[in-house]
C-alpha positions in Angstrom: 106.8 155.6 37.5 102.8 155.7 37.2 101.0 157.4 40.4 98.8 154.3 42.4 95.5 154.3 41.3 93.8 153.7 44.3 90.8 152.3 42.9 93.0 149.7 41.1 94.4 148.8 45.1 90.7 148.6 45.9 89.7 146.1 43.5 93.0 144.4 44.2 92.3 143.8 47.8 88.9 142.3 46.9 90.2 140.0 44.2 92.8 138.7 47.4 90.0 138.3 49.3 87.9 136.0 46.9 91.6 134.1 46.2 91.8 133.0 50.1 88.6 132.0 50.4 89.1 129.7 47.3 92.6 128.8 48.5 92.8 128.4 52.5 95.9 127.3 52.8 98.0 129.6 50.6 98.3 132.4 52.6 99.2 130.8 55.7 102.0 129.5 53.4 103.1 132.7 52.5 102.6 133.9 55.8 105.0 131.1 57.2 107.4 131.5 54.4 107.4 135.5 55.2 108.0 134.9 58.8 110.8 132.6 58.7 112.3 131.8 55.0 112.9 134.7 53.0 116.3 136.0 53.3 119.0 137.0 51.4 120.3 133.4 49.3 116.8 132.2 49.9 116.0 129.8 46.3 112.9 130.4 45.5 111.5 127.5 42.8 107.9 127.6 40.8 106.3 124.7 38.9 103.4 125.5 36.9 101.1 123.0 35.0 98.6 123.8 32.5 95.7 122.6 32.4 96.5 120.9 29.1 99.4 119.2 31.1 102.1 121.4 29.6 105.1 122.1 32.9 106.9 125.1 33.7 109.6 125.4 35.8 112.1 128.1 37.3 113.8 129.0 40.2 116.1 132.0 41.5 118.0 132.7 44.4 117.2 135.9 46.1 120.3 138.3 46.2 120.4 141.5 48.5 118.9 144.0 46.3 116.2 140.9 46.0 115.3 141.9 49.5 114.7 144.9 49.5 111.2 144.5 46.7 110.5 141.5 49.5 110.5 143.9 52.1 108.2 146.0 50.5 105.6 143.5 49.5 105.8 142.1 52.8 105.3 145.4 54.0 102.4 146.1 52.2 100.7 142.6 52.9 101.1 143.6 56.2 101.4 140.8 58.6 98.6 139.1 57.4 99.8 138.3 53.9 
């Protein structure tokens, strides 16, 4: 496993802050689902429509093993997502 690059983390944090400014409704959505909607058995769905109109979609049901990663990401992001 590669060690964590502190400079990359700082860049990621700055990029996240800019993303939140451009898309202010998304972080509260993530926070709300993290607080009450993500548990083993949760169905995650994502749909993407490209600029040229192509559509892609997928889903997955979270397992107990997946929840370890979800909880680590929640912890890493802090309570404010």
